[in-house]
Each structure stands twice: as structure tokens, then as C-alpha cells.
C-alpha positions in Angstrom: -20.0 34.8 8.8 -21.4 33.9 5.4 -22.2 30.3 4.8 -22.0 28.9 1.3 -25.1 26.8 0.7 -25.0 26.7 -3.1 -24.8 23.1 -4.3 -22.5 24.2 -7.1 -20.0 25.7 -4.7 -20.1 22.6 -2.6 -19.3 20.4 -5.6 -16.4 22.5 -6.7 -15.1 22.8 -3.2 -15.2 18.9 -2.8 -13.5 18.4 -6.2 -10.8 20.9 -5.2 -10.1 19.2 -1.9 -9.8 15.8 -3.7 -7.4 17.2 -6.2 -5.3 18.8 -3.5 -5.1 15.5 -1.6 -4.1 13.6 -4.8 -1.3 16.1 -5.6 0.0 16.1 -2.0 0.0 12.3 -1.8 1.9 12.0 -5.1 4.5 14.5 -3.9 4.9 12.7 -0.5 5.4 9.2 -2.0 7.5 10.1 -5.0 7.2 8.7 -8.5 6.8 5.0 -8.0 6.4 4.0 -11.6 9.9 4.9 -12.6 11.5 2.8 -9.8 12.8 -0.8 -10.1 11.0 -2.7 -7.4 12.9 -4.1 -4.4 12.0 -7.8 -4.6 11.2 -9.6 -1.3 10.6 -13.3 -1.1 8.6 -14.5 1.9 7.6 -18.1 2.8 4.4 -18.7 4.7 5.5 -21.9 6.3 8.0 -24.7 5.9 8.0 -28.3 4.7 7.5 -29.6 8.3 4.0 -27.9 8.3 4.9 -25.0 10.7 2.8 -21.9 10.1 5.4 -19.2 10.3 6.6 -16.3 8.2 10.2 -16.4 6.9 11.6 -13.8 7.2 9.6 -13.0 10.3 10.0 -9.2 10.0 10.5 -6.6 7.2 12.0 -3.2 7.2 10.4 -1.0 4.5 11.2 2.6 3.5 8.6 5.2 2.6 8.7 6.1 -1.1 10.3 2.8 -2.3 8.5 0.3 -4.5 8.4 -3.3 -3.3 7.4 -6.5 -4.9 6.4 -9.1 -2.2 6.5 -12.7 -3.5 4.6 -15.0 -1.1 5.1 -18.8 -1.3 3.7 -21.6 0.8 6.0 -24.7 0.8 3.8 -26.4 3.5 0.8 -28.6 2.9 -1.3 -26.3 5.2 -3.2 -23.3 3.8 -2.9 -19.8 5.1 -5.9 -17.5 5.3 -5.6 -13.7 5.7 -8.4 -11.6 6.9 
């Protein structure tokens, strides 16, 4: 079996693989820029100071564009890591 050790071949092969992945991902997700986003409002607490998400669960569909608006009505800060 012949191995391709040419640096030029390896560069073109890597570029080709990247392009194939970009095209396949764009076909899988659909065209997101032409969609009107589904707006979802989520609170990160309440006025009593409870640290909870409301709503506490989300159901999302692949290929849909979402706009998630996070608000924190409590005095406590939320940190995400």
C-alpha cells in the first residue's frame, strides 16, 4: 500500500476534509439565517431569592433557530461554568 507523504498532498487532503464537514453540517442543520427565531424567555430565579430556572425544562428541535432571553429577577447572581 502506497503512503502519501507529500506535505502538499496532506494539506489538500486536510482542506478537503474540512470542506466536506462544513457542507455536511450545513445540510444537516438547514438554513438558519432565513428562519424567524423561536423566542424563549427564561428566568434564573424569583423575587424571593430562590435560585431556579423557570421554565425548568426546554424541548428544542434540531434545525430550528432559537433566541433564549435570560433574566434574573432575584438579587442573587448566577454563575455559569
